[in-house]
C-alpha positions as CSV (number, residue, x, y, z in Angstrom):
1,M,-64.2,-82.5,-127.2
2,T,-67.0,-80.6,-125.5
3,E,-67.4,-78.4,-128.5
4,R,-68.0,-81.4,-130.8
5,L,-70.5,-82.9,-128.4
6,S,-72.3,-79.5,-128.4
7,Q,-72.4,-79.4,-132.2
8,L,-73.8,-82.9,-132.3
9,L,-76.5,-82.0,-129.8
10,H,-77.4,-78.9,-131.8
11,E,-77.9,-81.1,-134.9
12,E,-79.8,-83.7,-132.9
13,V,-82.3,-81.1,-131.6
14,A,-82.8,-79.8,-135.1
15,E,-83.9,-83.3,-136.2
16,L,-86.4,-83.7,-133.3
17,H,-90.1,-83.3,-133.7
18,P,-91.6,-80.6,-131.5
19,V,-92.1,-82.0,-128.0
20,P,-95.0,-80.5,-126.0
21,A,-94.5,-79.5,-122.4
22,V,-96.1,-82.8,-121.3
23,P,-95.2,-85.5,-123.9
24,S,-98.3,-87.0,-125.3
25,R,-96.6,-90.4,-125.5
26,V,-95.7,-92.2,-122.3
27,L,-93.2,-94.8,-121.6
28,A,-95.7,-97.6,-121.5
29,E,-93.0,-100.0,-120.4
30,G,-92.6,-97.9,-117.3
31,R,-96.3,-98.0,-116.6
32,R,-96.3,-101.7,-116.9
33,L,-93.5,-102.0,-114.5
34,R,-95.3,-99.8,-112.0
35,R,-98.5,-101.9,-112.3
36,R,-96.5,-105.1,-111.8
37,R,-94.9,-103.7,-108.7
38,R,-98.3,-102.6,-107.2
39,L,-99.5,-106.2,-107.6
40,S,-96.5,-107.4,-105.6
41,T,-96.3,-104.9,-102.8
42,G,-95.2,-105.8,-99.3
43,V,-92.1,-107.9,-98.8
44,A,-92.1,-109.0,-102.4
45,V,-91.5,-105.5,-103.6
46,A,-87.8,-105.9,-102.7
47,A,-87.4,-109.0,-104.8
48,A,-85.3,-108.7,-108.0
49,V,-86.2,-109.7,-111.5
50,A,-84.2,-112.7,-112.6
51,V,-82.4,-112.3,-115.9
52,V,-81.2,-115.7,-117.1
53,G,-78.3,-115.8,-119.5
54,A,-75.1,-117.5,-120.4
55,A,-73.6,-116.9,-116.9
56,G,-76.4,-118.9,-115.4
57,G,-78.6,-116.1,-114.1
58,Y,-78.4,-112.6,-112.7
59,A,-80.7,-110.3,-110.8
60,I,-81.4,-106.7,-111.9
61,S,-83.2,-104.6,-109.4
62,Q,-86.6,-103.0,-110.2
63,S,-85.7,-99.6,-108.8
64,N,-86.5,-97.6,-111.9
65,G,-89.9,-96.2,-112.7
66,A,-90.8,-95.9,-109.0
67,G,-89.0,-92.6,-108.5
68,P,-85.5,-91.9,-107.3
69,D,-83.7,-94.5,-105.2
70,L,-82.9,-92.6,-102.0
71,T,-80.6,-95.3,-100.5
72,N,-77.6,-93.2,-101.2
73,A,-79.2,-89.9,-100.3
74,G,-76.8,-89.5,-97.3
75,G,-73.9,-88.4,-99.5
76,D,-71.7,-91.3,-98.4
77,A,-70.5,-92.3,-101.9
78,P,-66.8,-91.7,-102.6
79,V,-65.5,-88.8,-104.8
80,V,-64.1,-90.4,-107.9
81,F,-61.7,-88.6,-110.3
82,G,-58.7,-89.4,-112.4
83,V,-55.5,-87.8,-113.6
84,G,-53.8,-89.5,-116.5
85,S,-53.9,-93.2,-115.7
86,K,-54.4,-92.7,-112.0
87,V,-57.9,-93.3,-110.5
88,Y,-58.7,-91.8,-107.1
89,V,-61.6,-93.2,-105.1
90,D,-61.5,-91.0,-102.0
91,D,-58.1,-91.8,-100.6
92,A,-57.7,-95.1,-102.5
93,V,-55.5,-95.0,-105.7
94,A,-55.5,-97.4,-108.7
95,T,-53.7,-97.4,-112.0
96,V,-55.4,-98.3,-115.3
97,P,-53.8,-98.9,-118.7
98,D,-53.0,-95.8,-120.8
99,T,-55.1,-92.6,-120.2
100,I,-58.6,-92.4,-118.6
101,H,-61.4,-91.6,-121.0
102,S,-64.5,-91.7,-118.7
103,F,-66.0,-93.2,-115.5
104,H,-69.2,-95.2,-115.2
105,Y,-70.7,-95.9,-111.7
106,T,-71.8,-99.4,-110.7
107,S,-72.7,-101.1,-107.4
108,E,-69.3,-102.8,-107.3
109,G,-67.2,-99.7,-107.9
110,V,-66.5,-97.5,-110.9
111,L,-66.0,-98.9,-114.4
112,V,-63.1,-97.0,-116.1
113,R,-62.7,-96.6,-119.8
114,S,-59.2,-95.8,-121.0
115,N,-57.2,-95.6,-124.2
116,P,-53.7,-95.0,-125.5
117,N,-54.6,-91.8,-127.3
118,D,-54.6,-89.4,-124.4
119,G,-58.1,-90.5,-123.4
120,A,-59.6,-89.0,-126.5
121,S,-63.1,-89.9,-127.7
122,D,-62.6,-89.4,-131.4
123,G,-59.8,-91.5,-132.8
124,S,-59.4,-93.3,-129.5
125,G,-59.0,-96.8,-131.1
126,P,-59.9,-99.8,-129.0
127,E,-60.4,-99.0,-125.3
128,T,-59.7,-100.9,-122.1
129,L,-62.3,-101.4,-119.4
130,T,-61.2,-101.8,-115.8
131,L,-63.4,-102.1,-112.7
132,V,-61.9,-100.1,-109.8
133,R,-63.4,-101.0,-106.4
134,N,-63.8,-98.5,-103.6
135,D,-60.7,-100.0,-101.9
136,G,-58.6,-99.4,-105.0
137,T,-58.4,-103.0,-106.2
138,T,-59.0,-103.6,-109.9
139,V,-60.5,-106.1,-112.3
140,A,-59.3,-106.1,-115.9
141,L,-62.3,-106.5,-118.3
142,G,-60.7,-106.5,-121.7
143,T,-61.1,-104.1,-124.5
144,I,-64.0,-102.7,-126.5
145,P,-64.1,-101.0,-129.9
146,E,-63.9,-97.3,-130.3
147,G,-67.3,-95.5,-129.9
148,V,-68.8,-98.3,-127.8
149,G,-69.8,-96.6,-124.6
150,P,-70.9,-98.8,-121.6
151,A,-74.2,-98.1,-120.0
152,T,-74.3,-98.6,-116.2
153,D,-76.5,-97.8,-113.2
154,S,-74.9,-97.1,-109.8
155,A,-77.2,-99.6,-108.1
156,E,-76.4,-102.4,-110.6
157,S,-73.5,-104.8,-110.9
158,V,-73.7,-105.1,-114.7
159,Y,-72.7,-103.0,-117.7
160,V,-74.3,-103.0,-121.1
161,L,-72.6,-102.6,-124.5
162,A,-74.1,-102.2,-128.0
163,E,-72.3,-104.8,-130.1
164,A,-72.6,-105.5,-133.8
165,R,-74.0,-108.7,-135.1
166,G,-73.6,-108.5,-138.8
167,E,-75.5,-105.4,-139.9
168,D,-77.5,-105.3,-136.7
169,F,-76.8,-104.5,-133.0
170,V,-77.5,-106.4,-129.9
171,A,-77.4,-105.1,-126.3
172,V,-75.0,-107.4,-124.4
173,V,-75.4,-107.3,-120.6
174,R,-72.1,-108.3,-118.8
175,D,-71.2,-108.9,-115.2
176,V,-69.0,-106.0,-114.0
177,E,-66.8,-108.3,-111.9
178,T,-66.1,-110.9,-114.5
179,G,-67.0,-109.5,-117.9
180,E,-69.1,-112.6,-118.5
181,T,-72.2,-112.3,-120.7
182,V,-75.4,-112.3,-118.7
183,E,-78.0,-111.7,-121.4
184,E,-78.2,-110.5,-125.0
185,V,-81.2,-108.5,-126.4
186,P,-81.5,-107.6,-130.1
187,L,-81.8,-103.9,-130.7
188,P,-84.4,-102.6,-133.2
189,D,-83.3,-101.5,-136.7
190,L,-84.3,-97.8,-136.6
191,R,-82.8,-94.7,-138.2
192,P,-79.5,-94.2,-136.3
193,S,-78.5,-91.1,-134.5
194,Y,-75.3,-89.3,-135.3
195,W,-73.3,-92.0,-133.5
196,E,-72.5,-95.1,-135.5
197,V,-73.1,-97.3,-132.4
198,P,-76.5,-96.7,-130.7
199,P,-76.0,-94.7,-127.5
200,L,-77.3,-96.5,-124.4
201,S,-78.5,-95.5,-120.9
202,L,-79.3,-98.0,-118.1
203,D,-81.8,-97.3,-115.4
204,G,-82.5,-100.3,-113.1
205,S,-83.8,-103.1,-115.3
206,T,-84.6,-100.8,-118.3
207,L,-82.2,-100.0,-121.1
208,Y,-82.8,-96.9,-123.1
209,V,-81.5,-96.7,-126.7
210,G,-81.2,-93.5,-128.6
211,Y,-82.1,-93.1,-132.3
212,R,-82.5,-90.1,-134.6
213,S,-85.9,-89.0,-133.4
214,S,-87.0,-91.7,-130.9
215,T,-85.9,-93.5,-127.8
216,V,-86.5,-97.2,-127.3
217,A,-87.1,-98.6,-123.8
218,I,-86.2,-102.3,-123.4
219,D,-87.0,-104.4,-120.3
220,L,-83.9,-106.5,-119.9
221,A,-85.9,-109.0,-117.8
222,T,-88.4,-109.8,-120.5
223,G,-87.0,-108.3,-123.7
224,E,-90.2,-106.3,-124.2
225,Q,-89.7,-103.0,-126.1
226,H,-91.5,-99.7,-126.5
227,T,-90.7,-96.8,-128.8
228,V,-91.1,-93.2,-127.6
229,D,-91.4,-90.9,-130.6
230,G,-90.2,-87.3,-130.5
231,I,-87.4,-87.9,-127.9
232,G,-84.3,-89.1,-129.5
233,G,-80.5,-88.7,-129.6
234,L,-78.6,-89.3,-126.5
235,P,-81.0,-90.5,-123.7
236,I,-80.2,-89.2,-120.2
237,V,-82.0,-91.4,-117.8
238,A,-81.5,-91.8,-114.0
239,G,-83.7,-92.7,-111.1
240,G,-86.8,-93.1,-113.2
241,R,-86.4,-89.7,-114.9
242,L,-85.4,-88.8,-118.5
243,G,-83.9,-85.4,-119.3
244,T,-83.6,-83.9,-122.8
245,T,-83.8,-80.6,-124.7
246,N,-86.7,-79.7,-126.9
247,R,-86.6,-77.9,-130.2
248,E,-86.7,-74.5,-128.5
249,G,-83.6,-75.3,-126.5
250,D,-85.5,-75.7,-123.2
251,F,-84.4,-78.6,-121.0
252,F,-87.1,-80.7,-119.5
253,V,-87.3,-83.8,-117.3
254,V,-90.1,-86.3,-117.5
255,D,-91.1,-89.2,-115.2
256,T,-90.6,-92.4,-117.1
257,T,-93.4,-94.1,-115.3
258,T,-96.2,-91.6,-115.8
259,G,-94.8,-89.6,-118.7
260,E,-95.5,-86.4,-116.8
261,E,-93.2,-83.4,-117.0
262,V,-91.7,-82.9,-113.6
263,L,-89.3,-80.0,-114.4
264,L,-88.9,-77.5,-117.3
265,V,-85.9,-75.1,-117.5
266,D,-86.5,-72.3,-120.0
267,S,-83.6,-71.5,-122.3
268,P,-82.4,-67.9,-122.4
269,D,-83.4,-66.1,-125.6
270,G,-81.3,-67.4,-128.5
271,D,-79.3,-69.7,-126.3
272,Y,-79.3,-73.5,-125.8
273,S,-79.6,-75.4,-122.5
274,W,-78.0,-78.6,-121.6
275,G,-78.0,-80.4,-118.3
276,T,-77.1,-83.6,-116.5
277,L,-79.1,-85.6,-114.0
278,S,-77.4,-86.8,-110.9
279,P,-76.8,-90.6,-110.9
280,D,-79.8,-91.1,-108.6
281,G,-82.0,-88.8,-110.7
282,R,-82.8,-86.4,-107.8
283,F,-81.0,-83.4,-109.1
284,L,-80.4,-81.6,-112.4
285,K,-77.2,-79.6,-113.0
286,M,-77.5,-77.0,-115.8
287,N,-74.1,-76.6,-117.4
288,A,-72.7,-73.3,-118.5
289,S,-74.8,-71.8,-121.2
290,E,-73.9,-72.5,-124.8
291,M,-73.6,-68.8,-125.5
292,A,-71.1,-68.4,-122.7
293,M,-69.1,-71.4,-123.9
294,E,-69.0,-70.0,-127.5
295,Q,-67.8,-66.7,-126.1
296,G,-64.9,-68.6,-124.4
297,G,-65.7,-67.6,-120.9
298,E,-67.1,-69.2,-117.8
299,S,-70.5,-68.3,-116.3
300,G,-70.3,-66.8,-112.8
301,T,-72.6,-69.5,-111.4
302,F,-74.5,-72.5,-112.6
303,A,-78.0,-73.7,-111.5
304,V,-78.8,-77.0,-109.7
305,Y,-82.4,-78.0,-109.4
306,D,-84.1,-80.4,-107.0
307,V,-86.2,-82.2,-109.6
308,A,-89.1,-83.1,-107.3
309,A,-89.4,-79.8,-105.5
310,G,-88.5,-77.6,-108.4
311,S,-86.3,-75.5,-106.2
312,K,-82.9,-74.1,-107.4
313,V,-79.6,-73.3,-105.9
314,E,-76.7,-71.4,-107.5
315,I,-73.1,-72.6,-107.2
316,E,-70.0,-70.7,-108.3
317,G,-68.2,-71.7,-111.4
318,D,-68.8,-73.5,-114.6
319,G,-71.1,-76.6,-114.4
320,Y,-68.9,-78.5,-116.8
321,G,-66.1,-78.5,-114.2
322,W,-68.2,-80.3,-111.6
323,G,-68.8,-84.0,-111.3
324,W,-71.4,-86.1,-109.4
325,T,-70.8,-88.7,-106.8
326,A,-73.0,-91.8,-107.1
327,S,-75.2,-90.5,-104.2
328,G,-75.9,-87.2,-105.9
329,E,-73.3,-84.8,-104.4
330,L,-71.5,-82.3,-106.6
331,F,-67.7,-82.0,-106.5
332,R,-64.8,-80.4,-108.2
333,V,-61.0,-80.9,-107.9
334,A,-58.6,-78.0,-108.2
335,G,-55.0,-77.8,-107.1
336,D,-54.8,-79.6,-103.8
337,T,-58.4,-79.2,-102.8
338,V,-61.6,-81.2,-103.3
339,T,-64.8,-79.1,-103.0
340,T,-68.0,-81.1,-102.3
341,C,-71.4,-79.5,-102.4
342,D,-74.9,-80.6,-101.2
343,A,-76.9,-80.3,-104.4
344,G,-80.1,-79.6,-102.4
345,T,-78.8,-76.7,-100.3
346,G,-75.8,-75.5,-102.2
347,Q,-73.7,-75.7,-99.1
348,C,-70.1,-76.7,-99.8
349,R,-67.1,-78.0,-97.9
350,E,-63.4,-78.4,-98.8
351,S,-61.0,-81.2,-98.1
352,P,-57.5,-82.1,-99.1
353,A,-57.1,-83.8,-102.5
354,P,-55.3,-87.1,-102.5
355,T,-53.0,-85.6,-105.2
356,K,-52.3,-82.2,-106.4
357,V,-54.0,-81.5,-109.8
358,G,-52.3,-79.0,-112.0
359,K,-54.2,-76.6,-114.2
360,N,-53.3,-78.4,-117.4
361,A,-53.6,-81.9,-116.0
362,H,-55.7,-84.6,-117.8
363,L,-58.5,-84.5,-115.3
364,R,-61.6,-86.7,-115.5
365,L,-64.5,-86.5,-113.0
366,G,-67.0,-89.2,-112.0
367,G,-70.6,-88.5,-113.1
368,L,-69.7,-86.6,-116.3
369,S,-70.0,-87.8,-119.8
370,Y,-67.0,-87.4,-122.0
371,E,-68.8,-88.4,-125.2
372,S,-69.7,-91.9,-126.3
């Protein structure tokens, strides 16, 4: 599964236009949101943007574009992982239908995608969505077609799906506790990426949609859209930051408000870099190098960057085997032990796992993408 995603990402990069170190085109939508916030500073800055839809109205916070949301910086978010059909949220346990495919953080708990084909991405068939709250209680949210990955933000209580309407797609915003439609926004008709359904990423009130060689930013509160050329494929956006790989294989992170490059990680010669942002956008985890993966081995360590400071720590193991908590801590599960690490200092601690995880268990970690 990881190998197929890697191949798709290689092909995606080959299609991209060269991207300068500081992209010449800025997410104008982000700038507009920043200007709007500056005009409403003071008490009003905490007000939400009302999104009126079929459910009678919903509030999406304006956290993105203003830098990372540090409300979860204390590392108090639970460790979320799954084995088979069992979901573990710290010590709480829930059971979902069939086998877990992936986890998606929301403010009300974790949205779990599962399917009857061993949690596979390709050939999964229709998949089930289940909200698992931090206390282990669940809400059944029905099924979605294969290849329709939900976009979520750990600070928001909605999820967004790209749904077909004839030959076009619309972004459907749904309440994560009821599944009811909150809003629908038409998606532009652009050259698709390698995924039949446009991949989505949600960051606060802004939805990012990936196409072959561009990303479209959509303000869910107003429906306004802006296309960013040269950055396409699978958008990775969190905490007002967008991460992607350029044509040379370097991974870089830009601020979605200013368009400024805030971090560049050079690729080793002849290699290819790929990383994941923490759910709050504060940290970047660089996974094991592509060359190391092709050679079938694990790298001795992987790098974790503080995006704002540019500092780096090294943590033992393969980055693909470490998940993120919603508050930006790294964790892995092995045997009967959960190891949690501070992404800023690299300091780690161990605690007993709520269940023993065998070497060949179907393990899924929160904060990791298991394809669309």
